[in-house]
MISEGU-248876 format. One line per 10 residues: their letters; for each residue x, y, z of C-alpha. Coordinates in steps of 0.2 Angstrom, whole numbers, plus 2048, in hexadecimal, padded with zeros to 3 digits. Layout:
A	X:Y:Z; ... .
//
This chain:
MRSYPIEHKE	629:DFD:E8C; 625:E06:E9D; 625:DFB:EAC; 617:DFC:EB9; 616:DF6:ECB; 60F:DE5:ED0; 5FF:DEE:ED6; 5FC:DF6:EC5; 5EE:DEB:EBF; 5E5:DED:ED0 .
IVTQLLDGRF	5E7:E00:ECF; 5E0:E01:EBE; 5D2:DF6:EC1; 5CC:DFF:ED1; 5CD:E10:EC9; 5C5:E0B:EB8; 5B7:E03:EC2; 5B4:E14:ECA; 5BB:E11:EDB; 5C5:E1C:EE5 .
IIYPSPLFAT	5D6:E17:EEC; 5D8:E1E:EFD; 5E6:E21:F09; 5EE:E17:F12; 5EB:E09:F05; 5FC:E03:EFD; 5F4:E06:EEC; 5F3:E18:EF1; 605:E19:EF5; 60A:E11:EE5 .
LQEQEDDYAE	5FF:E1E:EDB; 608:E2C:EE5; 619:E26:EE1; 615:E25:ECE; 607:E32:ECC; 60F:E3A:EBC; 610:E29:EB4; 5FE:E24:EB9; 5F7:E34:EB4; 5FF:E32:EA2 .
FFKESHGFKL	5F9:E20:EA1; 5E7:E24:EA5; 5E7:E33:E9A; 5EF:E2A:E8B; 5E7:E19:E8C; 5D5:E1D:E93; 5D3:E30:E91; 5D1:E32:EA4; 5D8:E3F:EB0; 5E0:E38:EC0 .
HMDAEFAYLS	5DC:E42:ECF; 5E8:E40:EDE; 5E3:E49:EEF; 5EC:E47:EFF; 5E0:E38:F04; 5D9:E31:EF4; 5DB:E2E:EE1; 5CE:E2D:ED4; 5CB:E2F:EC1; 5C0:E3B:EB8 .
SDEITERRTR	5BB:E3F:EA6; 5B7:E4F:E9D; 5A9:E46:E95; 5A0:E43:EA6; 598:E53:EAE; 58F:E4A:EBC; 599:E4F:ECC; 58D:E4C:EDB; 58F:E39:EDC; 5A2:E3C:EDC .
DFTLFLAVLC	5A1:E49:EE9; 596:E3F:EF5; 5A1:E30:EF3; 5B0:E3A:EF7; 5A8:E41:F06; 5A2:E30:F0C; 5B3:E28:F09; 5BC:E36:F14; 5AE:E34:F21; 5B0:E21:F22 .
RGAGL	5C3:E23:F23; 5C1:E2F:F31; 5B5:E24:F3B; 5C1:E15:F39; 5B5:E0B:F2E .
//
C-alpha cells in the first residue's frame, strides 16, 4: 500500500471541495513534491485531472465544460495573493 503524507486528507478534501491550493501554502509544497503520485491518485480514484501551475493547484473533469467560474476564481486568487490578502 502506498503511503501518503500527513496532509493527505486535507489536500484531498480541499481539492474535492473545489478549492484551489495556492502557493505558499505548505499543502502546495506537498503537492509539488508528490505531483505524479497525486495526479495518479485523483485520476484513478475520482476520475479527475490534477492541474499544477507555478502558484496554484486544482482539479478538473472531462465531464464538466463550464470554465468561466474556474477562470474567474483563478484570476481572483492570484489578484488577492498579489495584494497580500
